[in-house]
N, C-alpha and C positions, 0 to 999 in steps of 0.2 A: 345526448343519448346515454345508455348505460356504459358503453365502452369509454366515452369521453369522461364521464364522472369517475370511472374506475382509474383512468390514467391520472386525473387530477388528484385523486386520493393518494395514489401511489407516489406522485411527485411531492405531495405535501408531507407524506411520511418519510420520504428520503431526505427532505429538507430538515425535518425535525431531528432525524438521526444524525445528520451532519452537524447541526447546531449542538446536539448533546455531545458528540465526539469532540468537537472543538472545546466545549466547556470542560470536559473531563481531561483532555490533553493539557489545557492551561493549568488546571488544578494540580495535575500530576507534576508538571514541570515546575510550577511556581511554589506551591505549598509543600508537597512531599519532597521536592528537590531541595528546598531551603532547610527543611527539618533534617534531612540526611546530611547536608553540609554542616549544619550545627553539631550534629552527633559526631561527625568525623573530627571536628575541631576539639570536642570534648575528649574523645578517645586519644587524640594526639597529645592533649594536655596531660592526660593520665599517664600515657606512656613515658613522657619526659620525667615524671616523678617516681616511677618505679625503678628501683636500683637495677643497674645492668646485670648484677649477679643473680637476679631473680628470673632465671631462664623460663620456668613454666609460666609465670605471669607475663613476661615479655612475649612469649610465643602465643599466648591466648589473646593478647592485645593486638598482635600482628594479624592473627586470624580474624579478629573482629574488624580490623581496618580493611582487609581484603573483602570481607563480606559486605561492608558498607560500599566499597568501590563497585563491587559487582551489582549491588542493588541500585546504585546511582546510574550505572550503565543500562540496567534493565528499564528503569523509569524513563530515561531519555529515549530508549528504543521504542517503548510502548507509546510514549507521548508523540513521537514522530510518526508511528504507524497510524495512530488515531487521527492526527492532522499534521502532516509534514509541513514545517515552516517554509521549506524551500519551494513548495508548490505555490505559495503566495509571493515569495520574494524573488525566486529565480525562474519559475515557470514549470510547465509540464515536463519538458524534456529532462531537466535536472532532477526533478522528483522521481521520474521513472528510472533514471540512471542509478539513483540512490536505492530505489526499491529492488532493482535487479542485482545490484552489488550485494545487498544483504541476503537476498534469496539464494544467490549462488553460494555464499559462504555457509548458510545454514543447511542447505540441502545437497551440496556437492553436485550441483547441476550447472553445466555451462550455459551462460546467458549472453545473448548478443542483442544490441539495439541498432536497428537500421532506421535512421531519421534524417529528414531534410536539414540542411544547414540554415535555411531561412528561418527567421524568427517569426513566431506567431503567437496569438493569444485566443483562447476560446471565450466566448461570451458567457456571462452569468455563471451558472453552476456547471457549465460543460467541462471546465478544467478539472473540477473535483470528480465529476462523473467519469471522465476518461481515466483518471488515476485509479478510481475504485474498480473500474472494469478490468484494468491490468492486474490490480491486486487480487480480485476474485479469480481471474484466470490462473494466476500463479498458485493460488490456494488449491484450485482444482488439479493443477499439474502435480503439486506436492502430494495430494491425497490419493489420486487415482491413476496418474498416467504412467508411473515407472519410467519416466523420460530421462535421457542423458543430456539433451540440449533443448533450449527454449530460445525463440527469436521473437522480439517485439518490433513491430514496424510502425513508424509515425511519419505519414506523408501528407502533404498538402496538395490536393487535386480538385480542380474545378470548384473552388469556393468551399471546400469541406475538408475535414480532417479524416483521413483513412487510418484507422487503428487496427492492427492485427496482432494476435498472439498465437504462435505456432509451436508445437512440440513434436518430438519424434517418439512419443510414448506408444502405449499399447492400443490406443484408439478405442472406439466403441461404436455400436450401432445407435444413432441418435434416438430412435424411438424406444430403445430398451435401456436407457441409462438409469442409474439408481436415483432414488428420490433426493438424496443430498446434493448430488451433482445437478439434478434437474432444477432445484430451487436456486442454486447459484447461477445457472445459465438463464433462468427466468428473470432473475434480478438484473443481469446484464442487459437482457433484451428490453426490460422495462425502462432502465436508465436511458438507453439509446432512443427508444421511441418517445419517451416523455419529453425529450429535447428536440424532437423533430428529426431524429436520425434513423438509421437502419441497422439491422443486425443479421448476421449469417453465420452458420455453423457447418463446418466440413469435418467429418471424421468417419473412420472405418476401422474395424479390427486389424491391428498390425500396421496401420498406416498413419498413426499419430492423429492429432487434432489441431484444427485451426479455427479460431474465432475472429470474425471480421466485423468491425463496427465503423459506421460513418457518422460524423457529427458536424453540424454547422460550424463554420469557422469565420472569425473576423480578423483580417490582417491588421497589424499594429498601426499602419499608416492611416487606416480608416478611423481609428479611435483618437488620433491626435488632432 
């Protein structure tokens, strides 16, 4: 039917976007990263050949080196945000810990992760979807919530992953949210439903916001 075809199209577009993000992240990390490293080596070579008494030149070269270092850090951060390597290597919990740490530093918002100690792995694209859901929720918090605290929950219950993102911000009436926030929340809902999961939103003016998502989960022992 029309709804099924719409879900299939949405899932396909999300898959294409993830592939493109992975490609861009790889090129940023490998190609641009290597060029910046080579440029830093050349600047270091130049600095060693400028007489120590040439203070203006030495200061200019030092400034260039700092700019290169800042650019390398930016490239690494952007590459990780596009496709965090730790999501593939260390799993969802480690990737979300990294995401929350960076978010707290950039926005001066206290972040807390409440997660089960048990190891787990999501099937197929579900791990990526869960990471993107948290990422989109944090984007909404930064743009709209005026929050001081955020709590992310990751819990395994009855064969599924229960994911929640709560903030103590200004909240809103769900039926009157702005278009930009609506598109973000719609994307979260589509990601969850395309994977056979569910989505729920709780918010009210002055009472913060909580997004809850449930996704199918495969315990590690079942994959071995």
